[in-house]
C-alpha positions in Angstrom: 186.5 208.9 33.3 189.1 211.9 32.9 192.7 212.5 34.3 191.2 215.0 36.5 188.5 213.0 37.5 190.4 210.2 38.3 192.9 212.0 40.8 190.1 213.3 42.9 188.2 210.3 43.0 191.6 208.4 44.6 191.9 211.3 47.0 188.5 211.2 48.1 189.0 207.6 48.6 192.0 207.7 50.3 191.5 205.1 52.8 188.4 203.6 51.4 189.4 200.0 50.2 185.5 198.6 49.6 184.2 199.2 46.1 185.5 198.8 42.7 187.7 200.9 40.7 188.0 201.1 37.3 190.8 200.7 34.9 190.7 204.4 34.1 190.6 205.2 37.6 193.8 203.2 38.5 195.9 204.0 35.5 195.0 207.8 35.5 196.2 208.2 39.1 199.1 206.1 38.5 200.3 208.3 35.3 199.6 211.1 38.0 202.0 209.4 40.5 204.7 209.0 38.0 204.7 212.6 36.4 204.3 214.7 39.8 206.8 212.3 41.6 209.1 212.8 38.5 209.2 216.8 38.2 209.4 216.7 42.8 212.5 214.4 41.7 214.0 216.6 39.6 213.2 219.5 41.7 214.8 218.1 44.7 218.1 217.6 42.3 218.4 220.8 41.5 218.0 222.7 44.5 219.4 219.9 47.4 221.6 217.9 44.6 221.5 214.0 44.5 222.6 213.5 48.2 219.1 215.0 49.4 215.7 215.0 48.8 213.0 216.7 50.8 209.9 217.1 48.2 209.8 213.6 46.6 210.1 211.7 49.8 207.0 213.5 51.2 205.1 212.9 48.3 205.9 209.5 48.5 204.4 209.0 52.3 201.2 211.1 50.7 200.3 208.9 48.0 201.5 205.5 49.7 197.8 205.1 51.1 195.8 206.2 48.2 198.3 203.8 45.5 197.4 200.9 47.9 193.6 201.7 48.1 193.3 202.2 44.6 195.3 199.2 43.9 192.8 197.2 46.2 189.7 198.6 44.6 191.3 197.7 40.7 191.2 194.1 42.2 187.9 194.1 43.7 187.1 195.1 40.1 188.3 192.0 38.7 186.3 190.1 41.6 189.7 189.7 43.4 190.7 190.0 47.3 192.7 192.9 48.4 194.9 190.2 49.6 196.4 189.6 46.2 198.4 193.3 46.4 200.4 191.3 49.0 202.3 189.6 45.6 204.5 192.8 45.4 206.4 191.5 48.2 207.5 188.6 45.6 210.2 190.4 43.9 209.3 190.8 39.9 207.4 188.1 39.5 204.7 189.3 41.9 204.9 193.0 40.5 204.3 191.5 36.8 201.4 189.3 37.4 199.4 192.7 39.1 200.6 194.9 36.5 198.7 192.2 34.0 195.9 191.8 36.2 195.3 195.7 36.4 195.2 195.8 32.9 192.4 193.3 32.6 188.7 194.3 32.1 186.6 194.2 35.5 183.8 191.8 36.0 180.6 192.8 34.0 177.4 193.5 36.6 177.9 193.6 40.4 180.1 191.2 42.0 180.9 190.5 46.0 182.8 194.2 46.4 180.1 196.0 45.0 178.1 197.7 41.8 180.1 197.6 37.9 181.7 201.1 38.3 181.0 201.6 34.8 177.4 200.3 34.4 176.4 202.1 37.5 173.5 199.6 38.7 173.9 195.8 40.6 172.1 194.3 37.6 174.6 194.5 34.8 172.7 195.7 32.0 173.7 199.1 31.3 172.1 202.3 32.2 173.3 204.3 35.6 176.6 206.3 35.4 176.9 205.3 31.6 180.6 205.0 30.0 181.9 203.0 27.9 183.1 199.3 28.4 185.3 197.6 25.7 184.4 194.0 27.0 181.1 191.7 26.2 178.3 193.1 27.5 175.1 190.7 28.7 173.1 190.4 25.6 170.9 188.0 26.9 166.8 188.4 25.9 164.9 190.4 28.2 163.3 189.2 31.0 160.1 191.5 30.4 156.8 189.6 28.6 156.1 190.4 25.3 152.6 192.1 24.8 149.6 190.9 23.0 149.7 192.9 20.4 152.1 192.6 17.4 
């Protein structure tokens, strides 16, 4: 998933907490938030001085909901409830725990929150949307019986 595709996906799913978000989607969106926020903060500082801000608070309000929803979908990719996001309210340790969780690969194949966003199929055997998954796949023998020919 590219940078622009990830940002578009997060805005398209602005209020959607159902489903799953790949690591790439989550981290590209976080980078977008960081870069645009820093640029707007610099503009605010140069235009209004250190005591007043206009652009960065508006951006923060616009980004508040999609940043939560993509985090919840990222937790879903780990087969965890979105309620785990509330760990953010435990100063420092909660945020650090969530950062580690966000870095871990999602579950292979479908889980209770939907199909694998990389493989794109419910059975987790590949196909679908394609993409590279950097964790172990399912290498079990095929369930298709062999034909009688050698």
